[in-house]
N, C-alpha and C positions, 0 to 999 in steps of 0.2 A: 574425749582429752579436755580439760578444763583451761589448758595452756596450748597460744599458738603462737608460730613466729612466722610473718610475711616481710617480705623484702623489698624496699622501695628507696629512695633518693632524695636527700633535700637539694637545697639550691643556696651556694654561697659565691657570689661574684660568677664568675664563668665556670668554677668549680662545682661537680655534684657530688659531693660525698654519701656514702651508702650509708642507709638508716633501716634498721630493724624494727618493725612495728610489731611489740609484744604483747598479746592478748589474753588475759586472766579473767575466768569467770570463777565466783565462790560465793558460800552461802555466808547469808549477813543482811544487812540491811538493805534493800534494793538502790544501786546508785550506780552511776556512769562518771568514771573519775580517768582526766586524761593528764599525764605527766609527759615531761622530756622538754624543759624550754619552749613551748609550743605558743607560737604568737594565738591573736586573738582569732585570725580566721582559720587556724587549726582547732582551735578550740569550739569552736562554732562547727566543726563536725559532726559533733557529739548529734545534735538535734538534726541535720541532713541524712544520717546515717541512721536514726533511728526511722525517720519517715520515710526512709527509701526501703528499708526493708519492711517495713508495713505495706507498703503500697505496691510491692512486688510480690506479696504473698508469703515471704519468707518470713519466720520465727524469731521476733527480737525478745531477747531473756531479761522480761521484766522482773523477775522474780532474782534474780543474783545481782552480785555486787559485781560491776566491769570494773576492771582497771586494765587502762592503755599506756603502754610505756614506749617513746618515743627515745630510741636508743642508737648514739650515745645522748646522754644527758645534756652534756654542756655544748652540743650543737645547737645553733637556733633553726627553729623549722617556721617556713610561713607559709599561704596560701592556702588554697582546696586540694593541694596535688594528692594530702595522704587521705582522703574521705576512702577511696577503692579500699586500699589495704585495710583501713579499721575496719569495713565493712566484712571484709573476707576475712579478718583476723576473729572478730565474731563468731562468724558462720563456723569457721574451723574449731573453734573452741567449744561451740554448743553441738558440733559434730553433724551441721547439714551441709557441711563438704568436707571432704578428705584432704586435712592438712598436710598429710605427707606428699602429696602431689602437688603443692604449692612450691616444693624446693625446684631451684633451680628456674624460676621466674621472679620478675622485678612489678610492679603494680605503681601505678601514678593516675590519679584521674578524679576529677570533682563529680560528685553525685549530685543530683537533683532531685528533688521531693519524691518526683515518680521512681527514679531508679537510674533514670538517662544518666550516659556519661558526656563530660563537656571537656573540652580541652584544658590544657595546663600548660603555663610558662615552661620552658626550658627544656621542652624534650629532647631536643637536638644534643643540649649539652650532656644532659642526662646519658645519652647513648655513646656521645664520644667519651666519659667518663668513663662506662662500662667498657669500652674498648681498650683504652689505657689500664685500665684495672686487669684487664685480660679473665674479668670473672666468667665469661661465657654464658649468661643468664640470657633468657629470652625475655623481650619486654612486651608487657600489657599494656596498652595505652588506647585512649579517647581517638575517634573520629579527628583527624586534623595533626593531633600530637602524634598518631603513630606514620602518617604519612612523612612529617617532619624526621621522625628517629629513625626511618628506614633509609635517610638519605647514607647515612654512615654505612660504609663497605663491610660486608660479611655480618652485619647487624641481623638478627632473629626476632623481629618485630611482630607482634598480633593486634589487630584492632580489634578491641569490642565497642559495640553503640550501647550495650545497656547492661546493668548489674546481672541479669539471669544471663545474659550471651556467657559471663565468667562462670556465674553457679553451675550451667550444665557442664562446661569444659571440665570441671573440678570436682563434680558431684561425686559419691561412692556409685561404684558400677552395678547396676539391678535396680538403682531408685528412679523415682518417675522423671525427676531434675535430669537425671543422665539421658532418661532414652528422649527428651524431649527436645528435637530440633526445631530450631526455627531460622531458616534461610542462612545470610550471609553476616549475623550475627558476629559471628566469630571468623576472622578472616587474615590468614597472612599477610603479611604488605611485602612485597618486593622492592628493593633498592632501583631509582632510576639509574639507565644505562651510561649516561653521558650527561655532561652539562648542557645546558641549553645555550644558544647563542643569545647575547645578550642584546636589547634594544634600546639603541640611545637614538638621540638629535644628532642630524647631520651637520657636522661643520661648513658643508656647500651652502648652507641657510644664511650664513653671514658674510655680508659682501663686504670686499676690501678689509681694510686693518691686517695686513702682511705683516708688519711688525708684530703684533700681539699674537698672530698663529705661528707665528716662528717661535715664539716663546711659549705657549701652549706645548709644542712638539717636544721642544728640550725639554720642558719641565716633565712632560709623559715620559720620556727615555731615559730620564736621571733619576726621576721621583723627587724632584726637586718642587720647594714651594715657590707660590706665583702670588702679585700682587699688581691687578689692574686698577690704573688711576686713570681718569679722565671724566668729559662732564657727561651730564644726566644724558642717555637715551644714545651713547655712541658705542652700544653694544658689549660691554661688560659682561653684563649678567648671559647672554645669550653664548657668548666666548666660553663662559664659566660652565654651565649648563651642559656644553658638549664635550667636555674635558674626558669626562667618562669615557666615551666613546671612542678615544683615542688610546689607551692604554690596553696593555697586553690581556688575552683572555685570564680569566682565573683558573689556578689550578685546582684539582680537587680538594687538596687540603686547605689552601688558600677559602674556599668557595663556602667549606665545613665550618672555620673559623665565623666568616662573615655572617654566614646562618645562626650559627650558635649565638652570638652577641645579638643578631636581632630577635632571636628567641626569647632570649631571655628581657627583652624590651617590651615584648608581648606583638611585634611587628612584623614576624616574619610571614612573608606569603609564598608558598610553591610556585607560583607564576615567575616571582623575581631569582628563583635558585639559580645560581651561576651569574648573577648580574651584578656588577659593582655600585654598590651604593654611591648617592649622591644625597649630605644632609645639607639642609638651607636654612638652619635655624633665625628665626627673628632676631633683630639687632636689640630686642630687649631681653634676650636670654640671659639668663642669672650664670653666674661662675659653677655652683651643680648642676644646673641644666647641660651645660658644654661638656664638663670632666665627668660628671656622675655622682653619686650621693647617697644620701638618704638611710634609711632604715627598714629593715635591709640595705645594703649597698645595690643600686641600681646602674646600669652603664649609662653614660652622657652620648652627646652627640659623638664626642671624638672617637669611641668604641663603636657607635655604633654607622661611623664611618669607614672601619678598620678594613682596609684593603681597598677604600674606596674613597670619594673625593670629600672633603668639608668645605662648603661655598658659604665664607664671611660676606655678606653684601652689607654697604654701608659700615666698613670697618672700624671708623673712629666715633661712631655711634654706639658701638657695644659699651657696657660696663668695663673700668680699665681695672677693676679685678677681675673678670672674667677672659680677659684676653692676657695678662700678665699667667694665668692659669694654665694657657698655652705651652709657654715658654718650654717645661721640662720635656712634655711627650712630644713637643716636635724632636726633640734630641734623641730621646730614650724608644720613643715607640710603644709605650705602657703607660698605666696611669695605677697607682696604689691608691686606694681609698681607706686610709685609718680614721676610725672612732674608737672611743672607748672601749664600745664592748668587743667589735671583732674589725676585722683588716681583710681587703677582697682586691684583687688585682684584676685588670682588666687591658684587652691589648687596644692599642689606640695608633696602629701603622696606617696614619692617614696621607693623603695630600691636601695641603691647605691652598685653596687659591678663595685669593680674598679680592673685594674692590673697594673703591671710595673715589671721593669728588675731589680735586684738588682743592676745593676752598668750600666754605659754609655754603653758599650761594652756588657752587658747581663750575662757575665758568672761567676761572684764572686759567689764563694763557689761552682761552678759546677764541678762533676767529669769527667765530659764528655772532656769540652776545659779549657784550661789553661785563667785565666783574665787578660788582658793586662793594665789593668786600674791604675793610681795611687792612693793612699788613697787620696788626693787632688781632684781627679777627682770624686769619689767614694762619699766622702764628700758633694762636691757641687753637684751633682747631686741627691742624698737622702735629701738635705737642701733645694729643691725646694718644700718640702711639709712642710709645718707648722704645727707647734705642735698642734693648736687647731684644725685644721682639720684632724689631725692623732687621735686626744683623740676622736673625733665624728664618728670613724670608730670600731664598735667594736670587729671585728675579723680578726685579722692578721695572714696569714698562707703562709707556704713554700710552693710553688710547684716543687718540683727538676722533671729533666728532668730523663725520662723512659730510663732504660738498651734496646738497641735493641731487646735484646730476650724475655723480657718482653712485649715488644710494639709487637711484632709479634705472641707471643705464648700464650697470656694471652686471656682467654675466654672471654665472654662480662660481662660486669658489672651488677649492681642491676638495673631494669629498674625506669624510673621515677615514674611510677604507685605506687610501693612499697613505695618508699620513699614519694611520697606524702601522701599517708595513713595514715603513721605516722606523717606527719607536719599536716594534718588535725585534727588528734586525740590531738595533744601538743597543738594547737593552742584551738582548743574546752574545754580543762581543763582551757587554761589562761582565756578564754571568760567568761566561767563558774564561776571562782572565782573573777576578778577582772573587767568584762566588756570590756577589750581591750588587744592588743598584749604587749607581754612584752618588748619591747623597748619603749613602749609608758609611760610608768610608771611614776610618777613625784613624788617628794617630801614624803609624808607622806604615799604614797600607796605601797612605794619601800618599807619601813617596815614593812607594814601590809602584803604585799602580797608575798613576797619571802620567810618568814618561816625561817629564817636561824636558824640551830641549834648550839647548844653550841660550838661546835667541828669545825664547820665551820666557824661560825665568828671568833674564835681564830687565824685559819691558815688563812684568809682572813685577819686579823688585822698586823697581822706580813708580810705579803707578801708584803702589801699596805707601810708598814713602810720601809722595806729594799727597796724598787722598788722606794720609792719617789712618788707614785701616789697623783695626784689633787683627789679632792672629784668627779668630773666628771666622773674619770676612773672609781674609788672605786665602784660608782653606776653603771657603765656598766658594769662592771665585775660581780657583783650583778644581774641583770640584764640576763646578758646571762648565768649565771650560774640556775638562775629561770628555762630558756627555756630547758636546760640541765637536770633538774628534770623533767620538764613537759615530754620531750621526753622518760624520764623513769618512767614515771606515778608513780613518788614520790612526797607523798605529801609537806614532806619537802624538804628542799634543805641542802644536804649534804657535806659533806670534798671532795667527791670525783668530785662531781658536782662543785664545786669552783674550785678544782684543776683543772679539764678540761676548766674551764673559762679564769683562769690563764695564760693556755699555748697559748690560742690565742691573750692576750693582750701584750706578751713580746716583740713583736715587736714592738710596739709602742714607746718603752723608746728609748730613744737617749743618 
């Protein structure tokens, strides 16, 4: 048969739409034409496929007019993921393998010139898309990609190391290729039974800083954003790097979403399966690096930190445009990358932990060293952060420098495991009450779930009027107070809980 169909999948954001690779061999002037809105990497598959077939001893139809169509034609295709399905389509159209046996399988993989299969991006996204579509197809992927795709429960995944491993599987019965077996080249890959326990740095490494540690616990329990301010060397980065270890363990669905985004960025590793990510971009990062973009669209740091932590050190040193681009994702938990030719959506439900110095020299208000900045320099430095962005950060905490005696002689602090136990209990109360963490409460759900008593309501009203808060600031204080109440196992939000929440809000005022 001179026409063959092979199933594969493209990548469009976190989606993996199905693609049918159609190969037709016809008489005429020998040529190899590839159509279907293919990017440069896909068009280069012609040379990789030609060399791979020749170097593995298979026949390349030099005397035929070869037409390869990647359908649907209006869907952009990129990367070398279509090398394997194109090669199989040519082999099926030329009768070297049984094209009817390819049905029920989806293929993806980049070919080397010798026929070895190389990993591709987005294998986990393809496996998730197939599960959501209910296709029930088996996935055939290279080493590395196959183990990644098999993380999806109930997925049928096969690993092939070489083009010949796939050819042997689908060659017509009775042919030499079908009878030639070669070790574990073709292997069914089984999913992992459970999530591995995450490995995080321990909070006990940080001495002192009781106030900052309390703020970390509240932020972890309620999902709130946190800003740490203090002089250089006071421990802001140490605290932020240990924050992920305070968060509850990921569920399987959350781990799959996190791993799928990491796979799109090409940075997923199986040894980090089930571990919450912590992303720490340098302060020279652009807005595109933070929120994502490019052509085709790639996830940015906020999406790579999905269900994890985004740590922005030296916050005022980031470009203004980059920081302002965080405002909408902090509210919605997702980012839409819109371009003239295409549109992609990425999840971005991250927890923001930011750190900054109080002034350019870093020692404003420090007892260790005198500040040498003028008031105008301090105002310009702090003015780099806009009011709308600071409003969206629920907790603002001073991290003072520790005296040398306390630093050297203080015993180790409370470990991450004990704090995480309290965080898990508080989150459990919030989920049982409202089905979502406190930071996600919106509209009428705030009034219904905060359960503010009369004295606390009056206290908050007075504070909001004196400090000139906006409605957003007032609601965010309510949500932080609800988290403090959950940590105290209190059914109602009391005045003491509101008072503590207000203390974390005062630094946001200008």
